[in-house]
C-alpha positions as CSV (number, residue, x, y, z in Angstrom):
1,X,8.5,23.7,-27.2
2,X,5.7,22.3,-29.4
3,X,6.9,18.8,-28.7
4,X,6.7,19.5,-25.0
5,X,3.3,20.9,-25.3
6,X,2.1,17.8,-27.0
7,X,3.8,15.6,-24.4
8,X,2.2,17.7,-21.6
9,X,-1.3,17.3,-23.3
10,X,-0.6,13.5,-23.5
11,X,0.2,13.5,-19.8
12,X,-3.1,15.3,-18.9
13,X,-4.9,12.8,-21.1
14,X,-3.4,9.9,-19.4
15,X,-4.6,11.2,-16.1
16,X,-8.1,11.5,-17.5
17,X,-7.9,8.1,-19.2
18,X,-6.8,6.2,-16.1
19,X,-9.5,8.1,-14.0
20,X,-12.3,6.9,-16.4
21,X,-10.9,3.4,-16.5
22,X,-10.8,3.1,-12.7
23,X,-14.4,4.5,-12.6
24,X,-15.6,1.8,-14.9
25,X,-13.7,-1.0,-13.1
26,X,-15.3,0.2,-9.9
27,X,-18.7,-0.1,-11.7
28,X,-17.9,-3.7,-12.8
29,X,-16.9,-4.5,-9.3
30,X,-20.1,-2.9,-7.8
31,X,-22.2,-5.6,-9.6
32,X,-20.8,-7.9,-7.1
33,X,-18.4,-9.9,-9.3
34,X,-17.5,-12.3,-6.5
35,X,-20.8,-12.8,-4.5
36,X,-21.6,-16.2,-5.9
37,X,-17.9,-17.5,-5.6
38,X,-17.6,-16.0,-2.2
39,X,-19.9,-18.6,-0.7
40,X,-17.8,-21.6,-1.1
41,X,-14.9,-21.2,-3.4
42,X,-12.8,-18.1,-2.9
43,X,-10.2,-17.7,-0.1
44,X,-10.1,-14.6,2.0
45,X,-7.4,-12.0,1.2
46,X,-6.7,-8.7,2.8
47,X,-4.0,-7.3,0.6
48,X,-2.2,-7.4,-2.7
49,X,1.4,-6.3,-3.1
50,X,4.0,-5.8,-5.9
51,X,7.3,-4.1,-6.4
52,X,7.0,-0.6,-8.0
53,X,9.1,-0.3,-11.2
54,X,12.3,1.6,-11.1
55,X,12.1,5.3,-12.0
56,X,8.5,5.6,-10.8
57,X,7.4,7.9,-8.0
58,X,4.0,8.5,-6.3
59,X,1.4,10.4,-8.5
60,X,-1.4,12.7,-7.6
61,X,-4.0,9.9,-7.4
62,X,-4.4,7.5,-4.6
63,X,-2.6,4.1,-5.5
64,X,-0.8,5.7,-8.5
65,X,2.8,5.9,-9.4
66,X,4.1,7.8,-12.4
67,X,7.4,7.9,-14.3
68,X,9.6,10.4,-12.5
69,X,10.1,12.3,-15.8
70,X,6.3,12.9,-16.2
71,X,4.9,14.5,-18.4
72,X,7.9,13.8,-20.8
73,X,7.3,10.1,-19.9
74,X,3.7,9.4,-19.3
75,X,3.7,5.7,-18.2
76,X,1.9,4.9,-14.9
77,X,0.9,2.1,-12.6
78,X,-2.5,2.2,-10.7
79,X,-3.4,0.0,-7.9
80,X,-6.9,-0.3,-6.5
81,X,-9.2,-2.7,-4.7
82,X,-13.1,-3.2,-4.4
83,X,-14.5,-4.3,-1.1
84,X,-17.7,-6.1,-1.5
85,X,-18.7,-5.6,2.1
86,X,-19.7,-9.3,2.6
87,X,-17.5,-9.7,5.6
88,X,-19.7,-7.2,7.5
89,X,-22.3,-9.1,9.5
90,X,-26.0,-8.3,8.5
91,X,-28.9,-7.9,10.9
92,X,-31.9,-10.1,10.3
93,X,-33.8,-7.1,9.0
94,X,-31.0,-6.4,6.5
95,X,-30.9,-10.0,5.4
96,X,-34.6,-9.9,4.7
97,X,-34.2,-6.8,2.5
98,X,-31.7,-8.5,0.2
99,X,-33.2,-9.7,-3.0
100,X,-31.2,-12.9,-3.3
101,X,-32.4,-14.0,-6.7
102,X,-31.4,-10.6,-8.2
103,X,-28.1,-10.7,-6.4
104,X,-27.3,-14.1,-7.8
105,X,-28.3,-13.1,-11.2
106,X,-26.1,-10.1,-11.3
107,X,-23.2,-11.9,-9.7
108,X,-23.5,-14.7,-12.2
109,X,-23.3,-12.3,-15.1
110,X,-20.4,-10.4,-13.6
111,X,-18.2,-13.3,-12.7
112,X,-18.4,-14.7,-16.3
113,X,-16.7,-11.6,-17.5
114,X,-15.8,-12.0,-21.1
115,X,-13.4,-10.4,-23.6
116,X,-16.5,-9.0,-25.5
117,X,-18.2,-7.5,-22.5
118,X,-15.1,-6.0,-21.2
119,X,-14.3,-4.4,-24.5
120,X,-17.7,-3.0,-25.0
121,X,-17.9,-1.6,-21.4
122,X,-14.5,0.1,-21.4
123,X,-14.8,1.3,-25.1
124,X,-18.2,2.9,-24.4
125,X,-16.8,4.7,-21.4
126,X,-13.7,6.0,-23.3
127,X,-15.7,7.0,-26.4
128,X,-18.0,9.0,-24.2
129,X,-15.2,10.6,-22.1
130,X,-13.1,11.7,-25.1
131,X,-15.9,12.6,-27.5
132,X,-15.0,10.2,-30.3
133,X,-14.0,6.6,-31.1
134,X,-10.7,5.8,-29.6
135,X,-10.5,2.4,-31.1
136,X,-10.2,0.6,-27.9
137,X,-9.2,-3.0,-28.5
138,X,-8.7,-5.9,-26.3
139,X,-5.7,-7.9,-27.8
140,X,-5.7,-10.7,-25.1
141,X,-8.0,-11.7,-22.3
142,X,-6.5,-14.5,-20.1
143,X,-7.8,-16.2,-16.9
144,X,-4.9,-16.3,-14.4
145,X,-4.2,-17.6,-10.9
146,X,-1.8,-16.0,-8.6
147,X,-1.1,-17.5,-5.0
148,X,-4.3,-19.6,-5.5
149,X,-6.5,-16.5,-6.2
150,X,-8.3,-16.5,-9.7
151,X,-8.5,-13.5,-11.9
152,X,-7.8,-12.0,-15.3
153,X,-4.9,-10.6,-17.2
154,X,-6.2,-8.2,-19.9
155,X,-4.0,-6.5,-22.5
156,X,-5.6,-3.5,-24.4
157,X,-4.8,-0.5,-26.4
158,X,-6.5,2.8,-27.6
159,X,-5.7,6.2,-29.2
160,X,-7.0,9.6,-28.5
161,X,-6.9,12.0,-31.4
162,X,-3.4,12.6,-32.6
163,X,-1.6,11.4,-29.3
164,X,0.3,8.3,-28.9
165,X,-1.2,4.9,-28.8
166,X,-2.0,3.9,-25.2
167,X,-1.2,0.3,-24.0
168,X,-2.8,-1.1,-20.8
169,X,-2.2,-4.3,-19.1
170,X,-4.6,-5.0,-16.3
171,X,-4.3,-7.7,-13.6
172,X,-7.7,-8.3,-11.8
173,X,-7.5,-10.7,-8.9
174,X,-10.5,-12.1,-6.9
175,X,-10.6,-13.0,-3.3
176,X,-13.6,-13.8,-1.0
177,X,-14.3,-10.2,0.0
178,X,-12.0,-8.1,-2.2
179,X,-11.1,-7.7,-5.8
180,X,-7.5,-6.3,-6.4
181,X,-6.6,-4.5,-9.7
182,X,-3.1,-3.5,-10.8
183,X,-3.0,-1.5,-14.2
184,X,0.2,-0.8,-16.2
185,X,-0.2,1.9,-18.7
186,X,2.2,3.4,-21.1
187,X,2.4,5.1,-24.5
188,X,4.0,3.5,-27.6
189,X,7.2,5.4,-27.1
190,X,7.6,4.7,-23.3
191,X,10.5,2.5,-22.8
192,X,9.2,0.6,-19.8
193,X,7.8,-2.8,-20.9
194,X,10.7,-4.7,-19.1
195,X,10.2,-2.8,-16.0
196,X,6.4,-3.5,-16.1
197,X,7.0,-7.2,-16.8
198,X,9.4,-7.5,-13.9
199,X,6.9,-5.7,-11.6
200,X,3.9,-7.9,-12.7
201,X,6.0,-10.9,-11.8
202,X,6.1,-9.8,-8.2
203,X,2.3,-9.5,-7.7
204,X,1.1,-11.4,-4.7
205,X,-2.2,-11.7,-2.8
206,X,-2.3,-12.4,0.9
């Protein structure tokens, strides 16, 4: 019974953790990560697809699938996207109200996302949400390209209190108007790494 209670608490924590993570990712996207690139370099895309790993079923959150044995198995996959709204025509008055210099400054800072900036942003958010230092660490931060769209593959880990260490692998892909994010999350004892790798290999942007 005690083990089940611990696992149930871990499952609840995972839900909180992924919610905090998605909120921070949305904040990063809201600084217009692709504004500057969108003018000339990025292709348009309307969707991102991938094959859901076996043994996973829809969760309570939009875009989320969880292990069918949740909370005994607390692994999850979360899909989301941020629409920058740049494909919406602006009126002349709206164009005049945009501070172009400030927009370019923010966009330049965001599109040059670094391992250090990512670690600090997510770490600060998790530490605040859980009330203590969770030891958030970025173990790898790689620029990638899928179907001609640039992005990042970010592998991280953290630990809340006495719960299992949490491992996250994030695929963030940029298109002209939308940024797509696929996040694979598991505990140390969740046996799903092969499933996650196979699923990640099927990610496509259209």
